C-alpha positions in Angstrom: 49.5 17.8 77.8 49.8 21.3 76.6 49.9 20.0 73.0 46.6 17.7 73.3 43.4 19.0 72.1 40.2 17.6 73.6 37.5 15.7 71.9 34.9 18.0 70.6 32.1 18.4 73.1 34.5 17.3 76.0 36.1 19.6 78.6 39.8 20.2 78.6 41.9 18.3 81.0 43.2 19.9 83.9 46.9 20.0 84.7 47.9 18.5 88.2 48.9 20.9 90.7 52.2 21.4 91.2 54.1 21.0 94.6 55.9 24.4 95.9 59.5 23.9 95.4 60.5 25.6 98.7 58.3 24.8 101.9 57.5 27.8 104.0 59.7 28.2 107.1 58.2 27.1 110.4 56.7 29.5 112.5 58.2 29.4 116.0 56.0 30.7 118.9 57.4 32.8 121.3 56.8 31.4 124.9 57.0 33.4 128.2 60.2 32.7 130.3 60.0 29.2 131.9 57.5 27.7 129.7 58.5 25.2 126.6 56.1 25.6 123.6 56.3 23.1 120.7 56.2 24.5 117.3 53.1 22.8 115.4 54.2 20.8 112.2 53.1 22.3 108.8 51.1 19.8 106.9 52.0 19.8 103.0 49.8 17.9 100.9 51.7 15.3 98.4 50.8 15.6 94.6 48.4 12.9 93.5 50.4 10.8 91.1 48.8 8.1 89.2 51.2 5.0 89.5 50.7 1.8 87.6 51.0 -1.4 89.5 53.9 -3.3 88.4 53.2 -6.3 86.1 53.0 -9.6 88.1 55.1 -12.6 86.8 51.7 -14.3 86.1 50.5 -11.6 83.8 53.8 -11.3 82.2 53.6 -14.8 81.3 49.9 -14.7 80.4 50.7 -12.0 77.9 53.2 -13.9 75.7 50.6 -15.6 73.4 48.2 -13.9 71.1 44.4 -14.2 71.9 44.4 -17.2 68.9 46.8 -18.9 70.4 44.9 -19.0 73.8 41.5 -19.6 72.2 42.8 -22.4 70.4 44.5 -24.1 73.8 41.6 -23.5 75.6 39.3 -25.5 73.1 41.8 -28.3 72.5 42.2 -27.5 68.8 46.0 -27.6 68.9 47.6 -31.1 69.2 50.9 -31.6 70.8 53.9 -32.9 68.7 55.3 -34.6 71.4 54.6 -35.1 75.2 56.7 -35.8 78.4 55.1 -38.2 81.1 56.4 -37.7 84.8 54.3 -40.3 86.2 56.3 -42.7 88.6 59.6 -40.6 88.5 61.1 -39.3 92.0 61.8 -35.5 91.7 65.3 -35.8 90.5 64.5 -38.3 87.8 61.6 -36.2 86.8 63.5 -33.0 86.5 66.1 -35.0 84.5 63.3 -36.3 82.1 61.7 -32.8 81.9 65.2 -31.3 80.8 66.0 -34.1 78.1 62.4 -33.8 76.6 62.7 -30.0 76.3 66.1 -30.5 74.6 64.6 -33.2 72.3 61.6 -31.1 71.5 63.7 -27.8 70.9 66.2 -29.9 68.8 63.3 -31.2 66.6 61.6 -28.0 66.2 58.4 -28.8 67.9 55.9 -26.1 68.7 53.9 -27.5 71.4 54.7 -30.0 74.0 52.5 -31.8 76.4 53.8 -32.3 79.8 51.9 -34.9 81.9 52.3 -34.5 85.5 49.3 -35.8 87.3 46.2 -34.5 88.6 46.3 -32.2 92.0 44.0 -33.7 94.7 40.5 -33.6 95.1 38.7 -31.2 97.1 37.2 -33.9 99.2 40.9 -35.9 99.7 42.6 -36.0 103.1 45.0 -33.1 102.3 43.0 -31.0 99.5 45.2 -27.9 99.9 48.4 -30.2 98.9 49.8 -30.9 95.6 52.2 -33.4 94.2 55.8 -32.8 94.5 56.4 -32.8 90.9 53.5 -30.8 90.0 54.4 -28.1 92.5 58.0 -28.2 90.7 57.4 -28.0 87.5 57.1 -24.3 87.3 60.4 -23.8 88.7 62.1 -26.3 86.8 60.8 -24.7 83.6 61.6 -21.2 84.7 65.2 -22.4 85.7 65.9 -24.6 82.6 68.4 -24.1 79.9 65.5 -23.8 77.5 63.5 -21.0 79.2 64.3 -18.5 76.5 62.7 -21.0 74.1 59.6 -21.3 75.8 56.7 -18.9 75.1 54.1 -19.8 77.3 52.9 -22.8 79.7 49.3 -23.5 79.8 46.7 -26.0 81.4 45.8 -28.5 79.2 42.4 -29.4 77.5 40.7 -32.2 79.2 41.1 -34.4 76.2 45.0 -34.1 76.6 44.6 -34.7 80.3 43.2 -31.4 81.7 44.2 -30.6 85.2 47.0 -33.5 85.2 48.9 -32.0 82.2 50.3 -28.8 80.9 50.9 -27.3 77.3 54.5 -25.9 76.8 54.4 -23.7 74.0 57.9 -23.3 72.6 59.0 -20.4 70.4 60.0 -20.5 67.0 63.9 -20.4 66.1 64.7 -17.1 64.8 66.6 -17.1 61.6 68.3 -13.8 60.2 
């Protein structure tokens, strides 16, 4: 901070107060014989340190695409090169189909993959808080996939591509050196 010059017309920043390296010795009160006196503890103020909260996984995942990609995806301007439909599958077969579909898309060099999982329940449904088992497991499957390092982002699909029942999986380009 010592080398920083303030902007013209503004006050110079104040350096944070330092904490003393050695705390003062506690004062012990002398009590008359037969009486016990407890020493009062000294309260030392801790320094105020600005701490940045750790990045949440969701925030880290959101930061993988630039604004142009997010804008085009949210407007439905990106058309997926391939799609994977998980309707009618059990959890085990859906996981295998997703893994095989990701492997095929990576091998073809696709950039955007559409993953159709099915819509979440309506708010007026019998269990509005519940989701389909496949939809709930997809995030873990993608994160634990062999191709996780090739996935740049996962975003909700535009209504023309399935809306709440589908996801875009944006794959990274293969780096050539």
